[in-house]
N, C-alpha and C positions, 0 to 999 in steps of 0.2 A: 358228457360235455367235452372231455378230452379228445374223443374220437372225432367230434365236429371241428374242433380247433386245429387238429394236427394237419389236415390237408392245407389249411390256410397258412400255417407256420412253414410247412415245406414249400408251398407255392411262393412265399416271400423270399426264401433263399434261392429258389430257382430263377426268380425274376431279377436277382441281384448277383450276377456271377462274380463281379470284382470283390463285393463285400463277402461273399461266401469263400472266395479263394483267399482273401486277406485273413478272415477268421480262422481258416484251416491252417494257414502259415503261422498265425499268431498262437494258436493252441499248441501246435507241434513245437514252436520255438520256446514256449513256456516250459514244456516238459524237458526239453533239452537244457534250458538254462538252470532248471532246478537240479538236474543230475550233475551238471558241471560245477555249480556253486557248491554243492555238498563235497565234491571231490576237492575243490579249491580250499575250503575251510579245513579239511583234514591236512592238506599239505602245508597251509599256513601255520596251523597250530603246532605241527612238528618243527617247523623252522623257528618259531617263537621259543619253544621249549629248549631247543639246542642253543640259541643265542643267549637266553637267560642263564643257562648253566655255565656257559663259557665266561660270561660277564661276572657271574657270582664268584666263580673260582678266582678270577683275576683280582676282583675287589677284595676277597679274603686274603690273598697273598699280599696285596698292598697294605691292608690293615695290619697283618701280622708283622710285616717289615717295619711299619711305622711304630708299632708297639715295642719291637726290639730296640728301635732308636730311642724311644722314650726311656726304657730301662738303661740304656747306655748313657744318656745325658744325665739321668738322675744319679747314677753311680759316679759319673765324672764330677758332679756338683758336690758329692760327699767328701771329695779330696780337699775341699776348701776348709782351712782351719779357722779357729776363733779370731785370728787376726785378719782373715780375709785373703790368706795366701794359699794357693794349691800346694799340696804335698805329693811328692812321687808322681807328678803328672805324666811323665813320659812312660814310666812303668805301667801305671794304670791304663793309660791310653793304648799302649801296646797290647795289654791283655784284652781290653774291650774290642779292639780291632780283630784280634784273633777269635774272639767269641762271636762276632757279628760280621759275616762276610759281606753283608749288603751296604756297608758304609765305607767310605774312602778316606776320611779324616775326621778327627775330633778336635774341638777348640774350646778354650775358656776365654770369655770376652768380658773382663771387668769394665764397668762403666761404659760399655758399648764399644770398647776398642780391643781388637784382637791381639792378645799378648802371649797365648799358649797354643801351639798347634802340634799335633802328632798325626802322621810323621811330618817333620819339617821339610824334608826333601820333596821338592815339587810343589810345596804349598807356601814357600817363603814369601812369595809375592803378596800374599794376603796379610802379612804381619803388619801390625799397627794400623790396620784399616778401621775407621770409625763407622760402624754400621748404623749409628743413629743420625747420620747425615744422608742427604739425598745421594743415590736413588734407593737406598736400603731403609730409610727411616720408617716409612709407613708400615711395612710388614714387620719391622722390629718392634715398633710400638704396639702392634696388635697383640703380640705374645704377652707384653707387659700388662696391657689393659685387662686381658682375660685371665692373666696369671696362670697360664698353662702353655704347654708346648705348641708351637705353630711352625708349620713347614713353609718357608718362603720359596718362591720360584715356581717353575724352572727359571734360572737367571744365568747371566754370563758371569763366570767366576773369574776373580782376579788372577788365579793361577792358570787360567785357560780352560776352555770347554764350557759346556752347559751342565748345571747341576742344581740340586735341591739342598737347601739349608734348613735343618731343623734346630730351632732355638728354644731352650727351656729357660725361663726367667728364674733367677736365683735371688732370694731375699734373705737378708740377715737381720734379725730383730726388726722385721717389717719394713726394712729399708732395702731398696733395690741395689744388689751388688753387681749384677751383670747377667751374662748368658752362659749356659753350657750348651754347646752346639755340636752337631754332627753334620758332615758333608757327604752327600750322595751324589755321585755323578749320574747324569741322566741315563746313560747306557746301562750302568749297573742297576739303576732303579727299574728300568724296563725289563731287564734280564731276570731280576728277582720276582717281578710281578707275574711273569709267564706270558706277557703280551706277545713275545716273539715265537711262542710255541703253537699258535693257532693255525688253522688251515687257511693260508693266505689266498687260496683260489676262491674261497667263498666269502671271507670276511676280512675286515681290517679294523684296527683300533684308532681312535683319535683321543688326544689328551689335551685339555684346555683349562684356562683360568681367565677370569674377568679382570681386565686392567681397569682399576678404579679411577685412574687418571683421565684416560680417554673414553671410559665407559664402553669398552669394547671387548669382546671375547677373543682371546689370543690362543692359537693352536700351536702345539709344539712338535707333533709327530709329522712325518712326511705325508704326502698326498693330502694337501690343505684345501683341495677343491671343495666347492659347496656340495654338501651331502644332504641338504635339507629335504630334498625330493626323493632321497633313497630311504629304504626302511632301515631305522636305527633305533637302538635302546641306549639308555644312559644311566649312570649312577653317580651320586655326589660323594665326595671324600671331604669331610668337614675339617680334618686336621690341617689341610692345606688349601681349602676352598677350591679344590680341583673338580673337574667334571670329566668322567671317563665315558666315551662313546664306543659302542660296537656297531659297525655299519655293514650292511649287506652289500657286497660288491656288485652282484647282479640282482637288481631290484626286482626284476620281473621274471627270474629264471624259473620260479615255481608255476608260471603261467604255461610254460611249454608243455608239461604233461597233460594239461586240460585243453590246450589249444586245438589239437587235431580232432578230438571228439566233438568239441563245440562247433567247429567248422563243418564237420560231416553232418551233424545234427541240423544245423541251419540250412545246409544245401538241400538235405532231404525234405525239410519243412517247406522250402521255397518251391521245390519240384512239385510236391503235393498240392501246394496253393495254385501254382501255374496250371497244373493238370485239371483241377476242379474249375478254374476260371475258363479254360479253353472249352471244356465240355459244356458249360452252361451259357457261354456267350453267343453261340450261334443262333439259337432262337430269339435271344434278346436283340441281336443286331437287326434281324428281319423286322421285329416289332418296332424297333426304334426308327428304321428307315420309313415305315408307314406313318408313324407319328410325326416325323420331321417334315414330310411333304405336306401333311394336313396342317401342321403349325404354320408353315411358310405362307400357305394360302390364306390362312386366317390373319396372319400378321400383316400381309400386304393389304388386305382389305381394311384392317384396323388403322394402319398407318395413313392410308389414303383418306379415310374418313376423318381422322384426326387432323391431317394437314388441311383438308378442305374446310372443316368446320371451325377448327381452332386457330387457324392462321391469323396472324396480326395484320394482314392486308386483305383487301376485298378480292374475292375470286368468283367468277361467274362463267357458266357454260352459255353461249349465245348462238342462236341460229344465224348463220352468216348472211342469209338471204332476207329474212324478215326483221332481224335485229331483236327478236324476242328472247327474253331470259328463260333458259331451260332449267338450270340449277344455279342457285346463288348461296353463298355462305353468309354466316351471321354478321361478319365485319362489314361486308358489302351493304347489308341492309341498314347497319348502324350508321354508316357514312351518309346514306341518303335519307334516313329517318323513316323508311317504309318497312312494313313486315314482309316476310317471304311470300305469302299469298298475293299481296299487293304488287310486289316486284314482278311476279310471273304474269301479271295482267298487263305489264308494260314492256316497252322495248328500249334499247339504249338511246334511240334518237330522242324519245320524249323527256329524258333527264339530262341530256347534254345541252350545254349553253349554245344558243344559236350562232354565236360568233365562232365557236369551235367545231360545229357540226360538219361543215363542208370539208375541212381537212381531214377529219376522222373518216368520212365516207370515202374520200379519195384513197386513203391508205387502205381501207377495207377492200376496195375494189381491186387494188393492186395485189392484195393478199389472195383474193379468190382466183384471180387470173394466174397466180403463180409467179408474178413479177418480183415479189419480195417474200422472204421466208417468215418475217415477223416485223413488227414495228412497235416504236415507243413514241409517246408524245405527252406534253403537259396540256391539260385541258380543264375546263371548268364543268362542274355538275351543278344542277339546280335542285336542292333538297326539297323534301315535302313541305317544309316551312317557308320555302321561297328564298332561302339564303344560298349564297354561291360559295362553293368550296373548290380549291385547286387540288388536282390529283395528277399523279404520274401514271399513265396508262401504258401497259405492256400487253400486246395482242399476238397470239400464235395460234396456228391451225391445230385442231384437235385430231381429225382424221380426214382422209380423202376417199372419194368414190369416183372412179373414172378420171383420176387426176384433177378433180375439182374439189375446192373447199366447201363443205356443207355446214360446218359449225366451227367455232373457234372458242378459245378460252381467253378471258380478259382478267388481267390482274391490275388492281388499282391501289395506289398508296397515297394517303392524304399528305399533301405537301403545303397545306394552307399556312402553317407556321413558318415554313421556309420562305414562302412568298412574302409573307409579312416582314420577315427579317430582311430579305433583299430589298424590300421597299424602304425599310427603316435605314438600311445601309446607304441607299441612294440619297435619302434625305440628309444623313449624317455627313456623307461626302460633300453634299452641297453646302451644308452649314460650315463644315471645316474649311472648304475652299473660300467661303465668304469670310470666315474668321482670319484665315491665313493672308488673304489679299488685303483685307481692310484693317488688320491689326496695326495699331500705332507703334508696336515694337518691330524693329527691323528683323525679318525672318527670311531664311533661305533654306532650301532643301538640297542636301548634298549626298554624294555617293563616295564612301571611303573604302569600298570593297577591294579596289585594286591596290590601294595602300596596304590593307591587311595581308593580301596575297603576297605582295612584294616583301613585306616584313616577315612573313612565314618562310619565304625562300631564303631569307637571310638568317633564319633560325633565331629571331629576336623575340617571338611570342613567348610570354611567360618567363622570359629571362629576368634576372635581378635588375632592379632599377639603376643601380650604379653602373652595371656593365653596359646597359643600353645607352645611358647618358654618355658615358665615355666613348662608346662607339660612334654616336652621332656627332659629337664634338670633334672626333678625330677624322671623320669622313663627311665634310660639308657637302660634297657632291651627292651623297645618298639623300641628305635633307632636301636639296633642291629638286631631285627626281620625285621624291615623295610628294612635294608640293605640286608638281605638275600632274600627278595622278588623281588630285582631287577633282571630281566631277560635280558641276553645278547643274542641278536638276530644275529647280524653280526658285523664284524670289518673289517677295511681296512689294507692294507700292512703297512702304516705309523704307525698305532696303534700298530701292532705287533712288529714293530721295536722299538717304544717308550718303550714298556714293556719288550723288550728283550725275546720274545717268538717266536716260529716258526709257530704255527698254531692257528686257532680260538679255537679248542678244548682244546688246552693247556692253552689258556687264560681263557676259561670258567672254566676249572678244578681248576685253581689256582686263580680264581677271588677274593676269600676271602682274599688272601694274597696280591695280586697286586693292588686291587682297594681300599685299606684302605685310608681314608682321613687323612690329617695332624692332625686333631683333630675331636672329636665328633661334635663340633660346626659347622664345615663345612657341615657335612651331615644333621645336624638339619636345616641349612639354606635351603637345598634342600627340606626337608620335609615341611618347613613353606611355601616355594613358591608353592608347590602342594596344600596345604590347602587353599591358597589364590587364587587359580585358575589361576596363572601366566602361560603363554604360552611360555615364554622365561626366561632363568636364566643364570647369569654370575657370576663366583666367581674365585678368585685366590686361588689355593689349592696346595697340594703336593701328589704325589703318589710314590709307591716303586716299582721298576721294578723286574724282575725275579732274577737279580743278587744282589738284596738287596740295590741297589743305590736309594736314594731319589732324585726326580726331581720335581721342581716347574713347575706348569702348569696353564694355563689360561683355565678353564673349563666352557664351556657354552653349554646349551642344548635348543633345540627348538622342540615344539610338531608339528608333521606333520599334515598338514591340513586334516580333515576327522577323526582325532583321538583325537581332542581337548577335548571332554568330557570324554573319557575313559583313556587317557594317555597311549594307547596301543603301539604307535610307537613314539619314541623320538630319534632325532639325536643328539649325543653328540660329541663335538669336544674338544680335550685336547691338546692345543698348548704348546709345551715345552718352558718355559720362564726362565729356570734356568739361562742362561747367561744374559738375560736381567734384571732379578731381582738382580743379583750380580752387574751389572753396575748401576742400579737405586739406589741400596744401597750405592754405592760409591758416586754417585751424591748427594743423600740425606744427607749422612754424611758430605760431603763438604759443602752443602748448610747450614746445621745446624751449622757447625763450623763458616762459614762466618756470619750467623745471630747472632750467639753468640758474635762474635767479634764486629759486628756493634752495638749490643745492649749494649755492655760494654762502648761504646763511650759516653762521657758526652755531648750528643747533639742529635738532631733529624736528622738522615740520611734519605735523601729522593731522589727520581727521578721522573721527570714529563715530559710530552709531551712538546716539544718546541714550538708548534703551539697553543695548547689550554690551556696550563698550568694545565692540569688535571693530577694528581698524579698517578703514576703506582706503587710506592713503598714508604712505610713510616716505619720507625723503631719503635720498641715497646717503645722507650724512650719518644715517644709523650704522652703516657699514664701517665708517671711520671711528665712530664713538663706542659702539657696542660690538662690532664685529659681525652682526647679522646682515644679511642681504634684505632689501625690501620684500623680495619674493618669499623668503623664509618667514618673515614677520606676518605677512598677509595670508599665508597658507593656513594659519591656525586662528580661529575667532577668539581664542582665550590666551593668545601669545603674551600680551602685556601682563595680564594677571599671573600667568604661569612663570614669568621671569622677574617678578618683583622679589627683592631680597626677603628672605623668610621672616626676619624680625620686623620688617616694615609692611608686609603684605596686608594684614588685617586692618591696621588703622588707615593705610592708604586707600584701600577700597572703600571703607566706610566713609572716609572724608570726602572722597570723590562723589560717592552716591548722595550724600547729604547736600553737598554744594550744588550738584547738578539738579536735584529735585527742588532746590530752592531757586533755581535759575540764576545763580550767582557766578560771575567770573571768579577764578580763584588761581592762586599759585601756591606750590608747596615743594618741599625738598624731600627726596627719598632715594633709596638705592636700588639699582637693577643689576642682575647677574649678566655679565658680558659672555660672549661666546667662549672666551678663554678661561671662564670661571671667576674672573675678577669682579668685585663689587664696585660699580660705578655710581658716583653721586650725581643726581640730576635735579635741576631746578625746572619744574614743569609749570609753564604759564598757560592757563586754560581759558578759552573764550567760548561762550555759547552762541551758536548761530541760530537766528530767528528767521522764519519765513511766514509772512502773514500773521505776525504776532505770536507764533508758536515756535517753541524750541524744537529744532529738528536734528541738530548734530553738534558735535564738539570739535573745535579746532585748537591747536596749540603748538607750542614749541618746547622741546626738552633741551636744556642748556647743560653742558657737562661742567660741573663745579667740583669735580673730584680733587683737582689741585688745590682749590680754595679750601676744601674740607680738610685735605691733608696738611695744609699750612696751618689752619686752625688747630688741628690735632697736635702738630709739632710745637705750635706755640704754647698750647695748653700743657703738653708734656714738658717743655722747657721751663714753664712757670712752676710746675710741680717739682721738677728737678732742682730748680734754684731754691724753692722753698725748703725742700728736704735738705739740700746742701747747707742752707743757712742754719737750719735746726741742728744739723750734725756739726757745723763749725762752732755754733754757740755752746753745744754740749762738749765739744772737743776743747774749747777755750776754758770751760769750767774745769774739765779733767786736768788740762795742762796747768792751769793756774793753781788748782788745789794740790796736785801731786808734786809739782815742782817747788811750790811754796813750802810744802811739808818737808821735802828734802832739804831745801836751802836753810829752812828754820833749824832743822836738826843739825846741819853742818855748823851754822853759826853758833848754836848753843854748845856743841861739842868744842868748837874752837875756843870759846870763852872759858870752858872748863879746863882745857889744855893750858891756857895762859895762867889760870889761877891755881893750877895743880902744884902741890908742894913737894911731891916725891916723884922719882923717875918711874916707879911702878904704877902710880896713878896716871902718869902721863902716857905710859905704854898701853894702859887699858882704854884711855880716851882715844888713842890713835887706832887700836883695833876696832873700837866702836865707830870711829870715823870711816874706816875701810868698809865696814858693813853698810854704813849709810851711803857711801859712795857706790858700792855694788848695786844697791837698791836703785840709786839714781841712774846708774848706767842701764839697768834692766828696764826702768821706766822709759828712758830715752829710746831704748831699742824698740819697745812696744809702740811708742808714739811714732817712731820713724816708720815702722812696718805699716801702721794704719795710714800714715800720710802717703806711703808708696802705693797702697791699694787705691786710695782716693784719687791720686795723680795719675794712675796708670790708665789713661784714657784709650790708648791704642792697644788694648789687650788682644793677643793672637788667640783666635778660636779655631779649632780643627775638629773633624769628626773623631769621636773617641768611643770605644767599646766600654760601656758602663760596667759590665760584669768583670772585665779585665782589671779595672781599677779597684773594684770591690775586693777582688782576689789579692791584689797587691797590698792593700791596707791590712787585710787579714794576715798576710805573711809578716808584715812589720809588727803587728800586735800579737803574734803567735805566742810569745812567752806569757803575756797577761791572759790570753784566751785559755791557754793550757792550765795555768796555775789556778784560775778560778772556775775551770770546767764550763766555759761559756758555750752555749749552743747557738749558732748563727744559721738561720735559713733564709734563702733567697727565693722570692716568688716573682720571677720575671723571665722573659725570653732571653736566650743566650746571646742574641744578635741585636740588642738594643744599642743604637748609635745616637749620640747627642753631640751638638756643636758646643764645646766648652774649652776653657783654658786648662791645660793638663795639670799645672801646678795648683790651680785653685781647686780643681776637682778632687785631687788627692788630699789636699789640706782639709777640705770641707768634710770628706768622708772620714778622715783620720780623727778629727776633732769630735765628731758626733759619736762615732762608734767607740772611741776611747772613753768619752764621758759615760756612755752607757755601761762600759765595763767597770769604770772607777766607781760609779754610784750604783752598783748592783746591790740587791737586797741580801743581807747576810744570812737570811733564813730560808732561802730557796735558790734553786739552780738558775743562774742567769740565762735569759733567753733574749736574743735579738732577732727580729724579723724585718728583712729589707724587701720592700714591695714596690713595683713599678706599675703605674696605671695612668689613664687619661681621665680628666674631669673638666668638663666645659671647655673642651679644645685645648686644655693646658696639660703639659707633661708633668707628672708628679712623681718624685722619689720619696717614699715614706719609710723612716726608720723608727721602729718601735722596740721598747724593752719593758721588762717587768721589774725594774729597779725600785729605788726608794721613792721616786717620784718627786714632784715639785709642788709646793703650795702656791698655786697661781694667784690666790687672793692676796697673799702677802708679798710675793716676789715677782709679779707680772712685769714690773718696771726694771727688774734687775737682770733678767735672763740674758739679754743681749747688750747690757751695759758694760763699759770698760771698768775693770776692777770691781764689778758688782758680783758679790757671791751670795748664794742662797743656801749653803750648807756649812757645816763645821769641819768638812774634810780637810786634812792637812795639805792635800795637793791642790786645793781649790784656790785659783789666783784671779778669776774673773776676767781673763783675756781671751780664752780659746773661742767661746761663743761670740764674743765681740768681733773678733777677726773673721769668724765664719759668716756672720751676718753682713759684714762689709764686703767680703768676697762675693757673696751671692747677689748683693745689691749691685756690685760692679758689673756682674754678668747680666744685668737686667732682670733678675728673677726675684723671688721673695721666699721667706721662710717663716713658718708658723709653728706653734707648739701647743700640744694638748697634754695635760698631766694631772694626775691625782696622787697624793701622798700614799706611799705603801702599795700603790697599784702599778704604776709604771708611766712612762713618758713616750709621746709620739711626736716626731719632728716631720713636717711636710715641707719638702724643697720644691718650689715651682720653678720649672726650667722652660725658657723660651725656646 
């Protein structure tokens, strides 16, 4: 079986010289590649072993140097005594420097501040540096967090140069004391590591650390160019978060030993492949030439048959003398409805329409005589079913014998649809002409092409509207010239009637007089529309007819499709709107008078939809009363509902809905929020509008009653004030009559005793008693006078005051009492709270309340006072709470703010402080309330306007 297959296998290779040559080249190349790759792997492995050995040695040197530094810092930390003070620092530092040549300085850094350095010379610039501040803070904290030595840097040293700082955190009794640190200059570090000892012709080192601030790797050694594409190995040094790279300088140098053998092997493989190809291609080329010629003949025949049979047009060979069909294709038969055998029994004369046969025969005769080389014509055929089709016939001679045409080829294309379309176009043109001429709307056809060309020359096409407008207004002669470039092509009867002329020629001859626009601006708008490429334009303008009469027209033009680039055909309509303009002017004047009348009414006239309450009209008075423009109001369907005062919104909408559903006219008062945020009182008088017995809309007027409401409020406040003042005066009269009567009665009694006294000693006792009563009377008069001053001080001066400042002032005044009773005072409020108040009153109020809290503190617990500031129902509240003895409000509610009303047995209680405080707060328009429980504490709330 193998013997039978082998000749076929060999034959396959012999017949494909390119494939055989390629396989030969490929086989030899694979052998070469295998040998070269083995040699490359050996060289690369040697390179990797050498680099790993170098990097390992350097890494060991660095690790040993860092361990020595660790021993140094640990020894240095042991010099710190029990009091946290280093002993013999300079001596120990000197010894440590002598024992470790890799360090340049040692430091002790208590609390993060460098206080001890050896040697001092050259390093004094770093003294008193706080390494817990930026930019040293992050790396310093890292050693504290890990509680082990951490090497920061490389960084720029205060004493100059670049260096590495190793910091060992020192803790005493688990409390951070500071750092024991060593300084290693970068050049010393590199020298001790052995980095400078490598063969620089082949490798170089790079030393880096990741900057956590910018999240970027920073390189510290020279030659910082990108080495990512070079062969490199790296190792990580955890004590300083460093990365050490060893990079091969000549990335591809180990390719050189294998490059020459690889090239020689590939050249030999290519030469063998070419040789095999050359030997095998000669017989292949001969066989290919034979096959190509045979294929060309076959393809020509196939193409000819495909073109003839599958052509989309009818093709036929025809005898030029008899007209018989020799060969015909399928499409020709389909056009005429005959089969091929039926067509071969006919000639072209029998299927040609009689009206077209003569012209066809004349052209064929000319073709036979050699007068023409070919001819084409449109003619009709009669199909087998008797229908008529239009075709485009092309005839050319097929071959000649003795210079005479014996047969010809005819190609026919069905153009029936085209003919139908042309017929339809003719009918459409006829209808269009009829519509154009008989249209009741004045129409004319114009040509703007010369205008567009002229505007292109002026570089105005597609220019900004503002620039074009300014140009035309600045150059009126350009506008005049553009008007003269308009060509009138055609006009209809209605257009002639509008212009009072009889013929198109008369209109063209008088165009300059009849087609003038009301103003130059109208025609400029036409020109601007052309520069912007608009295909439609509408404007209300005015023309003058032949009789000199001006007519208002609505002029609009449209560019006919197919001429939109050139503006060569424009249909212009000029509807006479003179009568309509006059009517619109009357309506506009009436509307303006009505709006003027509405806007003079001192109220907002409005109209809205009865279902949705969306407004359809609002008078301009709204801008005066509420600050909104009518446009802003009408832009939102829910504007009215959205701007009703929050407290009134629900009942106003419900009331309006109920009254409207009941078809009842109504009026009501409510508030709306003005544009400036103010609440405006409105009296809204609403009428329901009926049409055909059905409620269709609401109309009304909103009247501003804010001043009336404010007057009512002021009157109500005045009434309350007078009532309150009457109560106070009555109470004050009781106090005055009672207290003064008590004192005068005492004085009268003492005077009687003095008169009846029998001894001088008794008289002296009575006089001392009289002095005591007189002092009490004086004190009473002082208190009454102070109260009168508070009540009569109507023009109190208020100014912006920092509340915290006055609280601090009162605490300073009461500092002795606060200290003696160990009072704790806490303030819960922002530092920048500002209130408008009388300074003297504010200090007096705070003093009275805080001093009372201290005076009435509970004897069995530490006094605590809490001062808090907050908002409640849009009111500013200052709350002062204590944990004192408290007040029994059930028994003493009426005594708290009364004059000389006391509710405790305390020796300092006179019943006047809170009375004055209450009067001062009332005088500032505020209020004060109290909440208290016996043995729990008391809370005063001061309401501030």
